[in-house]
N, C-alpha and C positions, 0 to 999 in steps of 0.2 A: 046556935047549936056549938056543943061541947062535943071534942073527941079525945080519946086517951092515946098518949104517945107511945109507940111500940118499943120505944129504946128506954126512956126514962119512966114511963108509965104515969106522969103527970096530966093533969087534963088541960087542954087547950082550946082555945076559940076559934071557932071558923066565921068569919067576917063575910065572906063572899061566897056565891055559888060555884065558882070555879076552884075553890080551894077544898071542895067535897071530898076529894079524892086524897088528900093530905094524910101522912102517916105518922109524921114526926113533927115536934113542937118548934123546931129550929134546925137550923144547917148543921150544928154540932151534933146533936142526936143523929141526923140523918148519915153524917159521915162515920160517927162511931159504930152505927149499924152496919154499915158496909165494910168496916174494918173487921168487923167479928163474924162474918158470914164464912161457911164454910164451903169448899168447893164441890160442885155436883160430881156424881159419878163419871158423866162425860169427861169435865174437865179434869179430874183424877187421871183417869185414862190419857190423855192428851199431854198431861204433864209427863206420865210416865214413859210416854213414846218419846220426849224431849222435845216436844213442840210447847210453844204458848198457846192456851187453850182458846184464846180469844184472837187469834189471828190466823188460826187454820194454814193451809197450805200457802197461802199467798205471802205469808212470813216467812217461809224457809229461803235462805238463801242459797245459792249454786253450789257452795261447798259443803253444804249439811249432807250427812250421811254418805259422801262420795270419798272414797281414799284417793290419796295423792295430790288433792286440793287444799288450799290453806285459806284462812278468813284473810281480809284484807287488813294491811298495815294502817296505822293512824294516818289519817289524811288520805288514804288512797282510796280511790273509787272503781269498783270493777265494771268492766264493760263500758267505759266512757271513751269515744275516741276523740284525740286531742288534734286542733286545728285542722290542716290540710286532710286526714284522715274522717273527719266528722262531714256528714253529708250536707250540713248547714253553714259550711265555713263559706265565707262571702270574700274572703281576700282582701284586694284593696278597695272594694265597693262598699266596706263596713262603714256604719254611722260614728259620728263625732265621738260621742261617749263611750261606745264600745270599743272605739280604736284607742282613746286614752285609758280606759280599763285595762287593754293590753299591754299598751307600754307600762302602767303602774305595775302589771303583773310581773314583767319581765327586769325592769329597771328598778323597781322597789318603789318605796314612798319618798317623794322628793323631799329632801330636809336641809337644803342650804340653796342660796340665790348665787347665780355664777356672776351677775353683772354687779351687784352692790356687796358681793361677799358676806351677807348677814347669815346668822343661825339662830338668831333669835325674833324672827317673825312668826307670828301666829297661824300663817298660811304659805304654803308653797304648791307649785303647780308645774306640771310636764307642758312646756311651751313648745309649739312646732316652728322650726327654723323656717323652712322653705316656704311653707303655706300649701303644700300640695297634699299634706295628710296622707302620706303611703306608710307602709308597714317596714319603716326603717328606725331602727331604734336610735341610729347615730343623728337622726333629725330631729331629736327631742332634746332639750335643755332644762334644766331645773331653774325655775325664777320664783321670787317671792311675788305676792299678788300686784304690788305697786309696779314692779319692773316689767311684769307681764302685761298689764295694761299699757305701760308705756310702750313695749315692744310691739305690741299688736295694733297701737295707734288707737286705743278706744279715748284716751283722754284729749287727743287731738279732735277726735270726733265730736265728743261731748262739746269741747268749747266752741266748735264751729256752730252747733245747733242752739246754742244759748243765746248767740248774738242774732 
């Protein structure tokens, strides 16, 4: 069965029954037809009111159409409660990875090793000194992967298990 493409007017073949509703010969014709579509009257009215026609009221932000409020600055999120103010805050009962994310957020990315003084390693990590994993930024030091394994005793444990 053959059909005519609505965009380029070429005939294209329909090989399967599931293709019976196809209107375009390929993806390029389909995207070109969508670019050339004119907005409907309802869409024009929504655009005139300053709203995106396809998002409706859900897309409005709290500062729209209200005097005195400003849009958020770059990187700022409105309505987000940080740390202790957030009802999901766990304090010292936080998990291992979340705690390391918290350390990296406040201390930044680890970029040198305190033990071997190297700065050309491919990976640096925040190592917990006391082993208690509390929310104390002074309890974390920057180490390269090799020194971190030695510091935690990972290499000693692996050697014992090999024998």
